[in-house]
N, C-alpha and C positions, 0 to 999 in steps of 0.2 A: 789767541789772536782775534782781534775785532773783525767783525763782518759788516760790510756796508752794502745794502741793497739799493740799487739805483732804479727809479721808476720814471716812466714817462707819463703816468697817469691814465694810460689807455685802459679801456674797460676790460680787455682780455687778460690783462695782468692779474687782476683779482679773480676773475672767473676760472682761469686755468691754473693760477697759483705760481706765477713766475715773475722774475725781475728782468728788466731790460739788460741790466748788468749786475754782477756781483764782484765786490772786491774783498779779498782776504789777504792780509799782508800786502805784499808788493804785486800780487797777481790780480788781474781783472779779466773776467770772462763775460763777453757780450753775447747775449742770446741771438738766435737767428733773427735777422732784421731784414726788412724789405723797403721798398720805395713808398710805402703807405705813410701819409702825413695826416694831420688833423683836417686838412683841406681835401684829402683824397689821394689817390694813387698818382704819383709822378711818373711820366714817361710811358703811358700805355703803348704797347707794341714796340717799345724802344729799349732794348737791353742795356745799351750804353747809358742812357739817361736814368734808368732804374738803378744801375750799379752806382752811379755818381750819387744819387739821392740816398741810397742805402748807406754809403760810406759817410755821408753827412749825418745820418741818424746814429751810426756807430761812433763817429767822432764826438757827437754831443754826449753820448752815454759815457764814453771814456773820460771826457772832460769832467763830468759830474763825479766820476770816481777818482779824479786826481791824476789821470793819465792822458796820453795823447796818441795820435797815430804813430808817432816815432817810437812808442813803446810796444807796438804790435809785433808779436813774434809768430803768429799763426792766423791764417784765415781759412775758412771752409766755405766754398761757394756751391750752392745747389741751383741747378738750372733746369728748366722744363724742356729746353731745346739745346742740346750740346753743340749743334751746328752754329750757334751764335757765340761760341766761346771767344772768338777773336775780338768782338766788340766789348765783351765783359772783361777780357784780358787787357785790352787797351786802357779801359777805365782803371783797372787795378794797377797797372803799370804807372799811370799818371799820378795816382794817389800815393803809391808806395815807392816809386823810383829807386833811390838808393837804400831804402829801408829793407826791402826784399825779404818780407816774412816768408816762412814756410807756408805753402798753400796747397789746397786740394780743390779740384773742380770736378763735380759729378753731375750726371743727369738724373733727375727724378721724374716720376710719372706726372705729378702735379703738386701745386702748392695750395694753401688754404683759400686763395682767391684766384679764379681762372685768368685774371688779367695780370697777375704777378708772374714775372718771368724768372726772377732770381730771389734767393734768400742767402744771406751771408752771416756767418758767425765770426767772431774775432777773439783772440786771446792776447793779452798784453802783460808784460812784466815791467814794472816801474823801476828804473835804475835808482839805486840808493844814492 
């Protein structure tokens, strides 16, 4: 089965040795993504805005791999402050509405940048 690595061209991909997403067959796995963009972090101190931007990043990676948000079957959300779960959950619900992937939300001590509030992974299965 062919493997497709999706890259955003960010410097950390080569340094750490990872891809933004990997497609093998009909499965697409999107690495932990944040609200960081080439212009900087979107939504400092705003978990809702960071979540929306993170899903834009995930959606772009899925598209490069031939998938869409409709194909997402699982998300994993890592938060530095679980008390903000409702804002993150609201954004997740707006994005996924009737798609309703399996999901997990957990609190972590910190992320790679102190201004990052959330990091999200996504798995998708492309319908044949």
